N, C-alpha and C positions, 0 to 999 in steps of 0.2 A: 717975718724974721728970717734973715739970710742964714744959710747953713754955715756952721763953723768949719774951719779948715783943721787939718791935723795939727798945725802949728798952734792954733787957738786952743785946741783940746789939750795939747801938751802943756801950754801955760796954765790952763785951769788945773790940771793935775799937780803941777809944781806948787800951786797955791794952797794945796791941802795942808801943808805944814812944812817946817824946816827940813825934816827928814825926807819928805817927798821931793823937795826942791834939790837937796843935796844928792839924792840918789838919781835925780832926773827921771822920776817915775813915768812921766809922759813918754819919754824916749824909749824907756824900757818896754813899755806897753807896745809902742809902735814896732820896736825890734822884734818882740815875741810874735806879733801878728805877722810880720814879714817872714820870719823864720818858719813859722807853722805853714804858711802858704807856699813857701819855696820847697819845703820838705814834701808837702803833699804833691806838688807838681812833679818833683823828682820820682816819687813812688809811682805815680801814674805813668810817667814816661817809661820807667823800667818795666812796669806791667804790660804796657803796650808793646814794648819790644819782645817780651816773653810770648805774647799772643801771636806775634808774627814769626816766631822761631819755629821752623819745621820740626825740630827735635823735641819740642814740648807740646804734648797733645792732650786733648780731653779736659782742659781747664781754661776757662775764660778768666784770666787773671785781672784784667781791667775791671770787669764787673764785680769780682770779689774784692778788689781794692776800694772801689767806689762804695761798696756796701759797708766796709769796715773802717775806712778812714773818716776822721772828723770832717765836717764841712769846712769849706773855705771860710776864714774869719774875715768879716768886714772891717775895713779900717775905721778909725775914729770919726773921720769926716763924714762917712756915709751913715753914721748912727744918729746924727743930730737932726 
């Protein structure tokens, strides 16, 4: 069985019911995944910059961020 695409998952979620379709639940889930991953990347970029700043010492911010941030969320297509 071929893997489903994000678009197919989005349609499946819309078929859960009229409210899911009206709210475009599938797109909302895809947007939340993308937003989470973008925010995670931003935090890691900022902590990497702090780690290279000569004025900030004795803390490995990137390691701290990696330990406390949630993992990257896989998109819907990679879950099938």
